[in-house]
C-alpha positions in Angstrom: 72.7 -23.8 73.6 73.7 -20.3 74.9 73.5 -18.2 71.9 71.2 -15.5 73.2 71.3 -13.2 76.1 69.2 -14.4 79.2 67.2 -11.0 79.3 64.7 -10.9 76.7 64.2 -7.8 74.5 61.2 -5.5 75.3 57.9 -6.1 73.8 56.2 -9.6 73.0 59.5 -11.6 74.0 58.9 -10.8 77.9 56.2 -13.1 79.5 54.6 -10.2 81.6 53.6 -8.8 78.3 50.8 -11.7 78.1 48.2 -11.2 80.7 45.4 -13.3 79.7 44.4 -15.7 82.7 42.3 -18.0 80.3 45.4 -18.8 78.2 47.3 -22.1 79.2 48.1 -25.7 78.0 44.2 -26.8 78.5 42.7 -24.2 76.3 45.3 -24.8 73.7 44.8 -28.6 73.8 40.9 -28.2 73.5 41.5 -26.4 70.4 44.4 -28.6 69.2 42.2 -31.8 69.3 39.5 -30.2 67.6 41.9 -29.7 64.8 43.4 -33.2 65.2 39.9 -34.2 63.8 39.4 -31.6 61.3 42.8 -31.0 59.6 43.3 -34.6 58.6 40.0 -34.5 56.9 40.9 -31.5 55.0 44.3 -32.9 53.9 42.8 -36.0 52.6 40.1 -34.4 50.6 42.5 -32.2 49.0 44.7 -35.0 47.9 41.4 -36.8 46.6 40.7 -33.9 44.3 44.2 -34.2 42.8 43.7 -37.5 42.2 40.2 -36.9 40.6 42.0 -34.8 38.2 43.6 -37.7 36.6 47.2 -36.1 36.4 48.7 -39.0 34.7 46.3 -38.7 31.6 47.5 -36.3 28.6 46.9 -32.5 29.7 45.5 -33.0 33.0 48.5 -32.5 35.0 48.9 -28.8 35.4 51.3 -28.6 38.4 54.7 -30.5 36.9 56.0 -33.5 37.8 55.2 -34.1 41.5 57.8 -37.1 41.8 57.1 -39.5 44.9 54.2 -37.0 46.2 51.8 -38.7 43.9 52.3 -42.4 45.1 48.6 -42.5 46.0 47.4 -41.6 42.7 44.7 -44.2 41.3 42.1 -44.2 38.4 39.1 -42.2 39.7 36.1 -44.0 39.6 32.9 -42.7 38.1 30.4 -44.1 40.9 29.0 -42.7 42.8 28.3 -40.2 40.7 28.4 -37.6 43.8 31.7 -38.6 45.0 33.9 -35.4 43.8 31.0 -33.2 45.3 31.1 -34.7 48.5 34.8 -34.6 48.8 35.1 -31.2 47.8 32.2 -30.3 49.5 34.2 -31.4 52.6 37.3 -29.9 51.7 36.0 -26.4 51.6 33.4 -26.4 53.9 35.1 -28.1 56.8 38.3 -25.9 56.0 36.2 -22.5 56.2 34.7 -24.0 59.4 38.1 -24.6 60.8 39.1 -20.9 60.3 38.0 -19.5 63.8 39.4 -22.8 65.5 42.8 -21.9 63.9 42.9 -18.3 64.7 42.0 -18.8 68.3 44.5 -21.9 68.5 47.1 -19.4 67.1 46.0 -16.2 69.5 46.0 -19.1 72.3 49.9 -20.3 71.7 51.2 -16.8 71.0 53.6 -16.7 73.9 55.0 -19.6 72.5 55.9 -17.8 69.4 58.0 -15.4 71.2 59.3 -17.5 73.9 62.9 -16.5 75.0 65.6 -17.7 74.5 64.3 -19.2 71.3 66.7 -22.2 71.4 67.9 -24.0 74.3 68.5 -27.4 73.1 68.5 -29.3 69.8 65.2 -30.6 70.6 63.9 -27.5 71.6 65.0 -26.1 68.1 63.2 -28.9 66.5 60.2 -28.1 68.5 60.6 -24.1 67.5 61.1 -24.9 63.9 58.0 -27.2 63.6 55.9 -24.5 65.3 57.3 -21.8 62.8 56.9 -23.7 59.9 53.4 -24.9 60.8 52.1 -21.3 61.6 53.4 -20.1 58.3 52.1 -22.8 56.4 48.8 -22.8 57.9 48.4 -19.2 57.3 49.3 -19.9 53.6 47.2 -22.7 53.0 44.0 -21.3 54.6 44.4 -18.2 52.9 45.1 -19.0 49.6 42.3 -22.1 49.7 39.5 -19.4 50.8 40.6 -16.9 48.2 40.6 -19.6 45.8 37.0 -20.6 47.0 36.0 -17.0 46.3 37.6 -16.9 42.9 39.9 -14.0 44.0 43.8 -14.5 43.1 45.7 -11.4 44.4 49.2 -13.3 43.1 51.2 -14.5 40.5 51.9 -17.9 41.2 50.1 -20.8 40.2 47.5 -21.8 43.0 47.3 -25.5 42.0 50.9 -26.2 42.3 51.3 -23.6 45.5 48.5 -25.1 47.1 49.5 -29.0 46.2 53.1 -28.5 47.5 52.3 -26.1 50.3 49.8 -28.7 51.4 52.5 -31.4 52.0 54.6 -28.8 53.9 51.7 -28.0 56.0 50.5 -31.8 56.9 54.6 -32.6 57.4 54.9 -29.6 60.0 51.4 -30.6 61.6 52.4 -34.2 62.3 55.7 -33.5 63.4 54.2 -30.6 66.0 51.6 -33.2 66.8 53.9 -35.7 67.7 55.9 -33.3 69.7 52.8 -32.0 71.9 50.2 -34.8 72.1 51.7 -35.9 75.5 51.3 -32.2 76.9 47.7 -32.0 75.3 46.7 -35.7 76.8 48.2 -34.5 80.5 46.4 -31.1 79.9 42.9 -32.7 79.1 43.5 -35.1 82.0 44.0 -32.6 84.4 40.6 -30.4 83.6 37.6 -32.1 82.5 35.9 -30.5 79.8 32.3 -30.7 80.9 33.8 -28.9 84.6 35.4 -26.3 82.6 32.0 -25.6 80.9 30.5 -25.1 83.9 32.4 -22.1 85.4 31.6 -18.8 84.9 33.6 -15.7 84.6 33.8 -15.5 88.3 35.3 -18.8 88.7 38.0 -18.2 85.8 41.4 -18.2 87.1 45.0 -18.9 85.4 46.0 -22.6 85.2 48.6 -24.0 87.5 51.9 -24.7 86.4 55.5 -23.6 84.3 54.1 -23.5 80.6 54.9 -20.5 78.7 51.4 -19.9 77.9 50.3 -19.2 81.5 50.3 -15.7 82.4 53.0 -14.8 85.1 50.8 -11.6 86.1 47.5 -12.1 84.7 45.0 -9.5 84.3 41.1 -9.7 85.7 39.3 -12.1 83.2 37.1 -10.4 80.8 35.6 -14.0 79.2 35.5 -17.4 80.9 37.1 -20.3 79.1 33.5 -21.6 78.4 32.9 -18.0 76.8 36.1 -18.4 74.5 34.9 -22.0 73.2 31.3 -20.7 72.8 32.5 -18.0 70.6 34.9 -20.0 68.8 32.4 -23.0 68.3 29.6 -20.6 67.2 31.5 -18.8 64.6 32.5 -22.2 63.1 29.0 -23.3 63.3 28.0 -20.0 61.6 30.6 -20.2 58.7 29.5 -23.8 58.4 26.2 -22.7 58.2 26.6 -19.9 55.5 29.0 -22.4 53.4 27.5 -25.8 53.5 24.5 -24.9 51.3 26.7 -24.3 48.4 27.2 -28.2 48.3 24.4 -29.7 50.1 21.3 -27.6 48.4 18.1 -27.5 50.0 16.7 -24.8 52.0 20.4 -24.1 53.2 21.2 -22.9 49.8 19.2 -19.8 50.7 21.7 -18.8 53.2 24.7 -19.9 51.5 26.2 -16.3 51.6 29.8 -17.4 51.3 29.1 -19.2 47.5 31.5 -18.0 45.3 28.7 -17.7 42.7 25.8 -16.1 44.9 22.1 -17.4 45.6 20.3 -15.7 42.8 21.1 -18.0 39.8 18.0 -16.8 37.4 15.1 -18.5 36.3 14.6 -21.4 34.1 16.3 -24.6 33.2 19.7 -23.4 32.9 19.6 -21.5 36.3 22.3 -22.9 37.9 26.0 -22.1 38.6 28.4 -20.7 36.1 32.1 -20.4 36.6 33.1 -18.7 33.5 30.9 -17.2 31.2 31.1 -17.4 27.1 31.7 -13.6 26.8 34.6 -13.8 29.6 36.4 -16.4 27.5 35.6 -15.0 23.8 33.1 -17.7 22.9 30.8 -15.9 20.3 27.6 -16.7 18.6 29.4 -17.1 15.1 31.4 -19.9 16.8 28.7 -22.0 17.9 26.1 -21.4 15.2 25.0 -23.3 12.1 28.8 -23.8 11.0 29.6 -25.4 14.0 31.0 -29.1 14.0 31.8 -31.6 16.2 35.2 -33.3 15.0 35.7 -36.8 16.2 39.1 -38.5 15.6 40.9 -41.6 16.6 39.1 -44.5 14.8 39.1 -45.8 11.6 36.6 -43.1 10.4 36.9 -39.5 10.7 33.5 -38.2 11.7 32.4 -34.5 11.5 28.6 -33.9 13.1 26.6 -30.9 13.1 24.4 -30.2 16.1 21.4 -31.4 14.2 22.8 -34.6 13.7 23.9 -35.2 17.2 20.3 -34.3 17.9 19.4 -37.2 15.5 21.2 -39.8 17.4 19.9 -42.0 20.2 19.5 -39.4 23.3 20.4 -40.4 26.9 19.0 -38.7 30.0 20.5 -39.0 33.5 20.1 -36.9 36.4 24.2 -36.0 37.4 26.1 -33.4 39.4 28.7 -31.0 38.6 31.3 -30.2 41.4 33.9 -27.5 41.3 37.0 -27.2 43.4 35.6 -24.5 45.0 33.1 -26.4 46.8 29.9 -25.7 45.0 27.9 -28.4 43.4 24.7 -28.7 41.7 22.6 -31.7 40.2 20.7 -31.3 36.7 19.1 -33.5 34.2 21.2 -33.8 31.5 20.5 -35.2 27.7 22.9 -36.1 25.2 25.0 -38.7 23.2 27.0 -41.2 24.9 30.7 -40.7 24.6 31.2 -44.3 23.9 28.4 -44.2 21.1 30.7 -41.5 19.4 33.6 -43.9 19.9 31.7 -46.7 18.1 30.4 -43.9 15.2 34.2 -43.2 14.6 35.1 -46.9 14.4 37.2 -46.5 17.6 37.8 -50.5 18.6 40.3 -49.6 21.5 41.4 -46.6 23.5 43.4 -45.6 26.5 42.0 -41.9 26.8 39.8 -39.1 25.2 41.3 -35.7 24.7 38.4 -33.2 24.7 39.0 -29.8 23.2 37.1 -26.4 23.6 36.6 -23.7 21.5 38.0 -21.5 23.8 41.4 -20.3 23.4 42.1 -18.8 26.6 42.4 -20.6 30.0 44.1 -23.5 31.7 41.0 -25.9 31.0 40.2 -25.4 27.3 41.0 -29.1 26.9 41.0 -32.4 29.3 41.6 -35.9 29.1 39.1 -38.7 30.2 40.2 -42.0 31.2 38.5 -45.1 29.2 36.9 -46.2 32.2 35.1 -42.8 32.4 34.3 -42.7 28.7 32.9 -46.4 29.2 30.1 -45.3 31.9 27.0 -45.3 30.2 26.2 -42.2 31.9 28.9 -40.0 30.2 27.5 -37.8 28.2 28.2 -35.4 25.2 25.1 -33.3 26.9 23.2 -31.0 24.4 20.6 -30.2 26.7 19.7 -29.8 30.5 16.2 -30.0 32.5 14.7 -30.2 28.9 16.0 -27.1 27.5 18.7 -26.5 25.2 22.2 -25.3 26.7 22.5 -21.8 27.4 25.6 -20.2 26.0 27.2 -19.9 29.5 26.5 -23.7 29.9 28.4 -24.8 26.9 26.0 -24.5 23.8 26.4 -26.2 21.5 27.9 -29.2 23.5 29.6 -29.7 26.7 30.9 -32.9 28.7 29.1 -34.4 31.7 30.6 -37.4 33.4 29.7 -39.0 36.9 32.0 -37.9 39.6 34.1 -35.7 37.3 35.8 -32.5 38.7 33.7 -29.7 36.9 36.6 -27.9 35.3 36.9 -31.1 33.0 33.3 -31.1 32.3 34.5 -29.1 29.0 32.1 -26.6 27.7 32.0 -25.7 23.8 33.2 -28.8 22.9 34.5 -29.1 19.2 36.7 -31.8 18.8 37.0 -35.5 20.5 40.3 -37.4 19.8 40.2 -41.2 21.3 43.9 -42.1 21.9 45.5 -45.4 22.5 48.8 -44.8 24.9 50.0 -48.0 25.4 51.5 -50.3 23.2 
């Protein structure tokens, strides 16, 4: 494929531009091996988050029809109750911890991005295309994911749709690139043992041998050893892990969860835990949630309207359950309220397939959510009225909110004013 001149243009397209003596197939392979472990975990837990939203139900699908890309969707269970907290904690925490490895891997492979000529054969064109797609999709997925975890959206497109479809593009490019590069990776890792390389200091750091485009043809004197590169990269990853994990695992690590999107100072009292959206930010007023508030229950043989006082007079159940959010944080609190299945019985609901939950809020994507019959039927699924022995605060959904085991936090609807039990199958 003689489409390009043999003499490369000036700048990064010339191999002598790249002079680091630590670059080479071995370093890139070590970093790639770490990503081969971490990336599948991040991708799989991202898919599980999509499953947990129960996209086939009512109002839950916010990305449109994914076609064949939802082949793995199944009914999301309510046990164990911490399942969603685990999957999203892993997704966000590991994703953030991988950032230094991704960046150093990109640095190590930078000469390949500017290889000249860019196309030498159909096989080389395929490899180059997979590399370009992998780099661009990696940067997009990690950047948008981190911005979402920090509740920062400097774009006008839908994050959910873009991250979902971008994830499939990313994993396709990742798998293709891995298939093409694994033979080189295995060969490089066999030629240099990791433990031997970790014993070599700066004075023993020399360029790798071979004809790889990653090896500098005119290397400069080393300023850091390969051991140092791996130590800095691993230390940065472990540091980000420590600064992120506390928002999911709690305990002493909560105090150093500096990257938690809602901070560490959560106030005092029974309602001192994370709030995603406050009542004031969504226009929820004291008038709406005051003495005139009523819960409307529809879908059965009886139409029911209940005040909060009447709800409190019903049989109350108390369970310790987590709430976990797609941003990676989770918190476990003690909730008290009325079982959803008791409300179904009160309304004369004999059979149903799903429950539509509506909120007082008028703005936002999650003013309504749809729960499956299995989720409603769990004895721990509540219309919660109190938390940790106290009334819900306005920001936590007073007068009533949904709390269901293993349910994504956005579907634990706050300020609930209507429940509709629906039979969707004939």
